KENU-868000 format. One record per atom (N, C-alpha, C): residue in three letters; x, y, z. Coordinates in steps of 0.2 Angstrom, whole numbers, plus 5000, padded with zeros to 4 digits. Example, Ala and Ser with C-alpha at 12.3 -4.5 7.8 and 13.67 -1.06 7.14 Angstrom:
% residues 2
ALA506649725039ALA506249785039ALA506649845039SER506449895035SER506849955036SER506450005039
END
This chain:
% residues 294
MET541753955199MET541353955203MET541153905204LYS540853875209LYS540753825210LYS540153835212MET539553775210MET538853755209MET538653795215SER538853755222SER538553795228SER538753865228THR539353895227THR539253955225THR538854015221ALA538653975214ALA538253995210ALA537354005216LYS537553955217LYS536753945222LYS536754005228ILE537154025230ILE537154075236ILE537054145233VAL537554145225VAL537454205225VAL536654235221SER536454165217SER535654155217SER535254195220SER535354155226SER534854165233SER535054245238GLN535254285235GLN535554355238GLN535154405235LEU534854365227LEU534754435224LEU533954425223PRO533754485222PRO532954485224PRO532554485218SER532054425218SER531654395213SER531454445208GLY531054495209GLY530954535204GLY531654555198ILE532354555200ILE532654595197ILE533054525192MET532854445197MET533054405194MET532654405188SER531954405187SER531354385183SER531654425178LYS531854515178LYS531854565174LYS532554555171TYR532954515173TYR533754575171TYR534154475173GLY533854435171GLY534254395174GLY534754325171SER534554345164SER535254335160SER535654365157LEU535554425158LEU536154485159LEU536654475165LEU536154475173LEU536654455178LEU537054385177CYS536754335173CYS536954255173CYS537954285168TYR537854365164TYR538454335159TYR539054395163LEU538854435166LEU539054495171LEU539354445177LEU538854405179LEU539354395186LEU539754325184SER539754285179SER540254255178SER540854275175PHE540854335176PHE541654375177PHE542054365181MET541554355187MET541754345194MET542454305194SER542254245188SER542754185192SER543354195186ARG543754165190ARG544354135183ARG544254105178PRO544254105170PRO544054065166PRO544653985167ASN544253955163ASN544753915163ASN544553835157VAL544353875153VAL544153835146VAL544953845143TYR545253785139TYR545853765134TYR545553785128SER545953735124SER545953695118SER545253655118GLY545053605124GLY544653585125GLY544353595130MET543753565133MET543653555137MET543753495142ALA543853505150ALA544253455154ALA543953485160PHE543553465164PHE543453505170PHE543153435175LYS543053415182LYS542853385184LYS542253385190SER541853325194SER541553355199SER541653345205GLU541453365210GLU541553385216GLU541653305217ASN541353235213ASN541753155217ASN542153135215ASP542653185210ASP543053185206ASP543153125201LEU542353165196LEU542353125192LEU542553165183ARG542853145180ARG543153195176ARG542753165168LEU542453235166LEU542353255158LEU543053295155LYS542953255148LYS543753275141LYS543353265137GLU543353325133GLU543353335125GLU543953325122TYR543753285116TYR544153255110TYR543953285102ASN544453285100ASN544253295092ASN544353245090MET543953215085MET543853185083MET544453155077ASN544453215075ASN545153205071ASN545953185071ASP545953185077ASP546853185081ASP546553145087ILE546153095087ILE545853075096ILE546353015096ASP546853005102ASP547252975104ASP546952885101GLU547152825097GLU546852775100GLU546552755101SER547252755110SER546952705116SER546352745118VAL546252805116VAL545552845121VAL544952825115LEU545052805107LEU544652775103LEU544452715105GLU544852665108GLU544552615108GLU544352605117LYS544452625118LYS544052635125LYS543152665123PHE543252715119PHE542652735116PHE542052695115ARG542652655108ARG542052575105ARG542152525109LYS542252505115LYS542452475120LYS541552485124PHE541452555125PHE540852575129PHE540552575125TYR540352605119TYR539752605116TYR539652545110TYR540152545107TYR539852505102TYR540152405102TYR539952375110TYR539852315110TYR539152325115ASP538852255113ASP538352255114ASP538352215122GLU537652165122GLU537652135132GLU538052075131ASN538052065125ASN538451985123ASN539352015121ASN539452065122ASN539852085119ASN540152065112THR539752085110THR539952065100THR540052125099PHE540652175093PHE540652215094PHE540152245085LEU539752305086LEU539352315084LEU539552355076LYS539752315072LYS540452315067LYS540152385063LYS539452365060LYS539052395053LYS538852475060GLU538952485062GLU538652545070GLU539452595068TYR539752535069TYR540652605072TYR540852635065GLU540752575058GLU541052615053GLU540452665050CYS539652655050CYS539252695047CYS539352785053ASP539852765059ASP539952815061ASP540552845060THR541052825058THR541752845056THR541852905049GLN540952905048GLN540952965041GLN540853015044TYR540753035051TYR540553085052TYR541153105060PHE541653075058PHE542353085063PHE542653155062ASN542753175056ASN543053245053ASN542753305055ASN542153315058ASN541653375060ASN541353335068SER541853305073SER541553295076SER542053305081TYR541453315089TYR542053295096TYR541453255101LEU541853235104LEU541953175107LEU541853205117HIS541453185120HIS541553195126HIS541753115128LEU542053115135LEU542253055139LEU542053095148VAL541453035151VAL541453045159VAL541752985158THR542352995166THR542852935167THR542752945175ASP543152895180ASP543052875187ASP543852895187LYS544152875192LYS544552885193LYS545152815192GLN544752765191GLN545152715189GLN545352715181GLU545052765179GLU544952785169GLU544452745166ASN543852725171ASN543252685168ASN542752735163VAL542652705158VAL542052765156VAL541352765157LEU541152805158LEU540352805162LEU539952835158GLY539952885152GLY539652915149GLY540052945145SER539652925137SER539852965134SER539353035127VAL539853055125VAL539053115118VAL539753125114MET539153125108MET539753145104MET539253205099VAL539553285098VAL539053335094VAL539653355089ILE539153345084ILE539353345074ILE539353405073ALA539453435069ALA539553515066ALA539053475059TYR538753525057TYR538453515050TYR539053565047THR539253545041THR539553545036THR539353565030LYS538853525028LYS538753525023LYS537953475023PRO537653455017PRO537153405016PRO537553325019LYS537053315023LYS537253225024LYS537753225028SER537953275031SER538553275035SER538453265043LEU537653245044LEU537253225050LEU536953175052PRO537153135054PRO536653065056PRO535853085055ILE535453115056ILE535053135055ILE534453125047GLU535153155043GLU535353175035GLU535053105032HIS534853075035HIS535252985032HIS534152945035ALA533852985036ALA533052965041ALA532852995037VAL532152965034VAL531552985033VAL530953005040MET530753075037MET530453115043MET529753125041LYS529353065047LYS528553075049LYS528253085052ASP527553105054ASP527253135057ASP526953085060LYS526553125066LYS526353035069LYS525553005067ASP525553035060ASP525052995057ASP525352955052GLY525952945052GLY526452925047GLY526352945038ASN526053025039ASN526353055034ASN527053055031ASP527453025026ASP528053035023ASP528253105021PHE528453145023PHE529153205022PHE529853185018GLY529953135015GLY530553115013GLY531253125017LYS531653115018LYS532153135020LYS532353185023PHE532753195029PHE532853225036PHE533253285029ASP533353385028ASP533853385026ASP533653455032ALA534353455035ALA534353485042ALA534353555041ASN534753595035ASN534853655034ASN534053685033ASP533653655029ASP532853675025ASP532453655032PHE532753615037PHE532153605042PHE532153665046CYS532753675049CYS533053725053CYS532453815048LYS532853815044LYS532553865039LYS531453875042ARG531453825037ARG530553815042ARG530353815047LYS530653785050LYS530453755056LYS530453785063LEU531153835063LEU531453855069LEU531353935065ILE531253975071ILE530954045069ILE531854095068GLY531554125064GLY532454175062GLY532854125060ALA532654075056ALA533254035055ALA533654045046ASN534454055046ASN534554065042ASN535154005037THR535554025034THR535953975031THR536853995035ASN536754055038ASN537354085041ASN537354065051HIS537054045051HIS536954015059HIS537053945058LYS537553915063LYS537653875063LYS537353825065ILE537453755062ILE536953685067ILE537453605070CYS537053585075CYS537353515076CYS536953485078GLU537253415079GLU536753375080GLU537053335086VAL536753315093VAL536753265098VAL536753215098TYR537553165100TYR537453115094TYR537653055098ARG537452985101ARG537652945105ARG537952965111LEU537352995114LEU537353005122LEU536952925123LYS537652925130LYS537452855134LYS537652855141LYS537452835144LYS537852815152LYS537752745155THR538052725157THR538452665159THR537652655164PRO537352595166PRO536952575171PRO537452545176TYR537952535176TYR538352505179TYR538752555184ILE538352615188ILE538652675192ILE538452645199LEU538552625204LEU538352585209LEU538252675214SER538452735215SER538352765218SER538052825215LYS537452835219LYS536852875218LYS537152965214LYS537652955220LYS538053035216LYS538453045212ALA538752975210ALA539252985205ALA538752975200ASP538252945199ASP537652925192ASP537352995192VAL537053035196VAL536853115194VAL537453135190GLU538153145194GLU538653195193GLU538553165186THR538353125181THR538553095176THR538453125171SER537853125174SER537353145168SER537353225167PHE537453255173PHE537753335176PHE538253335168LEU538553315171LEU539253335167LEU539253315158LEU538853265157LEU538753275151LEU538353325147LEU537853335151LEU537453385151LEU537653465150ALA538253465154ALA538453525154ALA539053535147SER539253485146SER539853465139SER539553505134ILE538853465133ILE538353485128ILE538353575127ILE538153585136ILE537853655134ILE538653705131GLY539153655133GLY539853705134GLY539953705126LYS539853645123LYS540053655115LYS539753695113PHE539253705114PHE538653755109PHE538953815112LEU538953845117LEU539453935119LEU540053915114LEU540453855116LEU540953875112LEU541153885105LYS540653845101LYS540653865096LYS540253875093ASN539653935097ASN539453985095ASN538753935092TYR538553875092TYR537953835088TYR537553865091ARG536853875087ARG536353925088ARG535753865086TYR535853805080TYR535353775080TYR535653695082ALA535153655089ALA535353585088ALA534753565088LEU535153515086LEU534653435085LEU534753365086ILE534153325089ILE534353265092ILE533853215093THR534053165093THR533553115092THR533453065097CYS532853035101CYS532952985106CYS532252925105SER532352915109SER531852835108SER531352855112ARG530852835105ARG530252855108ARG529852815114GLU530252755114GLU529952735124GLU530252745130ASN530952805129ASN531352825135ASN530752875135LYS530352905140LYS529952955140LYS530552995147GLY530952945151GLY531252995155GLY531753045151LEU532252985145LEU532653035142LEU532053105139HIS531753095135HIS531253145132HIS531253205136ASN530853185142ASN530653245148ASN531353265150LEU532053255150LEU532453265153LEU532953325149TYR532653315138TYR532753345136TYR532253425136LEU531853395135LEU531353445135LEU531253505140LYS531453475147LYS531353505152LYS531753535157ASN532553495155ASN533053535160ASN533553565154LEU533553555146LEU534153575140LEU533653635136LEU532753615138LEU532253685135LEU532253635127PHE532453595125PHE532253565119PHE531653575117LYS531453585110LYS530653565109LYS530753515105SER529953495106SER529653445101SER529153465095PRO529353475089PRO528953485084PRO528453405081GLY528653365085GLY527853325085GLY528253295079LEU528753285077LEU528953225070LEU529353175073PHE529653135068PHE529953075069PHE530453045064ALA530853035067ALA531452995061ALA531652915060TYR531352905054TYR531452845055TYR531952825048TYR532552775051TYR533152765049TYR533052705043PRO533152665040PRO533252615035PRO533452565040GLN532752515039GLN532452465043GLN532452475050ASP532052525049ASP531852535059ASP531052545055THR530852505062THR530052495063THR529752535069CYS530152585072CYS530052645076CYS530352705077GLY530252735075GLY530452825077GLY530552835080TRP530852895078TRP531452915084TRP531152995086ASN531052995092ASN530953075092ASN531253105088ILE531153195083ILE531653225082ILE531553285087LEU531853315092LEU531953365095LEU532453415094THR532253485093THR532653525090THR533053595097MET533353645096MET533353705101MET533853765096ASP533353815099ASP533353865096ASP534053905103PHE534853895102PHE535153895105PHE535153985109TRP534854015104TRP535154075108TRP534654115110LYS533954065107LYS533154075110LYS533254055118GLN533653995118GLN533653965125GLN533953995130GLN534554015129GLN534854065132GLN534554135137LYS534154145132LYS533654215131LYS533154215138VAL532954145140VAL532354125143VAL532654095149TYR533154045149TYR533653995153TYR533354005161ALA534054075161ALA534054105168ALA533354145170ASN533054145168ASN532354195171ASN531754145172TYR532054075171TYR531354015174TYR531554025183GLY531954015186GLY532054035193GLY532854015194ARG532954015202ARG533454025206ARG533953955204LYS533753895203LYS533853845203LYS534253855194GLN533753865188GLN534153885185GLN534753955183PHE534353985186PHE535054025186PHE535654025189ALA535553965193ALA536253955196ALA536353915193THR536253875187THR536453835183THR536953885178GLU536653905175GLU536953945171GLU537353995172LEU537354015179LEU537854075182LEU538554005181PHE538553945184PHE539153905186PHE539153865177PHE538753855171PHE538853845165PHE539553905162LEU539153975162LEU539554025160LEU540254015163SER540154045170SER540854045172SER541353965173HIS541353925167HIS541653875168HIS541753905158PHE541453925155PHE541353915147PHE541753975146ARG541654025148ARG541654105145ARG542054135139ARG542754115142ARG543454135138ARG543154145130LYS542954055127LYS542854085121LYS542154075121SER541454085127SER541054105120SER540654155120PHE541254195125PHE540854265122PHE540954295115MET541554285114MET541654335109MET541854305102LEU541554315095LEU541554305089LEU542254345087GLU542554335082GLU543054345078GLU543154405077SER542554435076SER542254505074SER542454555083GLY542254505087GLY542554545095GLY541854585098ARG541254555094ARG540454565096ARG540254515103LEU539754525105LEU539554455109LEU539354425104SER539054355105SER538954315102SER538154295104ARG538154315110ARG537154325108ARG536654375110PRO536254365109PRO535954455112PRO535554425118PHE535554485124PHE535454475131PHE534554485131SER534454465135SER533554465137SER533654485143LEU533354565142LEU533254615148LEU532554605151ASP532054575146ASP531254585148ASP531154525147VAL530854485150VAL530654415149VAL529954395147SER529754465147SER529054475144SER529054465137LYS529354515134LYS529454515127LYS529854445124VAL530154415128VAL530554365125VAL530054305126ASN529554305131ASN529154235128ASN528454245125LYS528554305119LYS527954325114LYS528254315110ASN528854305110ASN529154275101ASN529154205098
END
């Protein structure tokens, strides 16, 4: 289902029905489209930009070299060896998403890293502080999710969104917007396919635009805490998401969000719906008023 089709579908639905049954309708209407998700995500934009997912366990060396050149070289073309060597410890439990153009130039990247044990996420190497500088010690992802996110327990999957970058040298405004959309869609898609419930991300305190993008477009939440890495003088904003709760309310926000949710689900539903037990992977939201009270 194309985004334009999703917008047309949403425009034909009464607002009262959408406000009460929005997310359920999204799930049901997504079955109108033939599923196109296979072993890894791979889809393209209307401007022929392509996003592809790679398992970092068995990634081709040529693709890895593209990622290295895109992310781990500074403006002086100096290889950031220490940063790269530090990140290799997460490759066993991470997925890389790359956006490329027709010439195979990398326009954007993001990694989704699964929590498998203590210290398996980059954020767990940081010290957590509040706005007043009070030190809460090393970040513990599992403990943090249990204490800060309602209803959390050790059985729910946790991941971290990491190394999100978009090149500043995209000449076309449409291609620039589509690169951002593909990266955000791939993040949501990975949450759906792997059934992650809790997501963590850090972003620069100076980058207000990116901070607002996460909060307004992806419905991340800010607990008002900051991550300080070794030799770091300016902390990073810690943002969190309870993805199941996000899915309950997102489609009820308005027609734009409804169409976006419908578009995502039509692409990702093959693996996102069913667990090994055969049950639906997330609860529906039939009454948004009840959801907002939780």
